N, C-alpha and C positions, 0 to 999 in steps of 0.2 A: 735172690730167687729168680731165675728164667724161667720161661714158658716153660708149659710141661707138654711132651709129646702124647701123643694117644697111643702109640706104644708102649711108653714108660711110666703111663699114669701112677700116680701115687696114691690116689683116693679111691683105687680100686679093691672092695674086699671082697671076699666069702665067706658067707651069703651075703646077700643085700640085706642090712637091717630097715631099711629105709622099706623095702618091699613087706618085709614080714610083719612091722610096726603095720601098714596100711592095710596090709590082708587083713589082719588080726582084727584091727578095728570093723574093717566092712563086716565080718563075719559075725564080730558082735550085735552089729547094727541090724543086721538080716531079720533075727524073730520080733526084732520091735519095731519094724516099720512097713507100711503097706504100699502098695501100687510103684508109681515112679521114684520112689526115694531108694526103694529094692537096688533098682537100675542105677542111679546115681552112685549108692554105695560100692557096687562091684566097680564102677565103671571109673571112680577115682583110683582103685588099686590098681588097675588097669595101666592108666594113665602113668602112675608114679612109678611105675615097671617100665614103661616103655621112656619116659623121661630119665630115668638111670644110666637107662642104655643110649640112647641120643647125646646125654651131656657128657659121656665118657667116664661117669664116676663108675660102672658097672660093666661086668661083660653079661651076656643074657643069660648063661648057666646058674651066675650069681643071682641071679632077681627069680629065675626059676625055682633054686633050691630055696632061698630065702621065703617062697610063697607056701612050698610043701609043706612043712609041719602045722602050720596052721588050718591048712585045709585037710589034713590027715585028722587033724584033731576037732574038727567042725565035724567029720563024716561019723565021726563015734562020740558025739557030745548028744543027751539025750536031757532034756529038760524036767526037772521035776515036778510034778503037780499035773 
């Protein structure tokens, strides 16, 4: 196993499931928490996306597309009750 180059990274995937899971978790917690915890929920998703790109595991477009379905679902979601 040789060193992995940034151009030929075998770890990149489209879309980023790391970001998708992170955004889905944050959006699930937003209705349940108040105050600064809402900021923490959103911030952790942003940081996961940045970390994926920074470490070379994903390209920026992977992160954006990974987050998009969850955001679209949250916009259409209406809680019952």
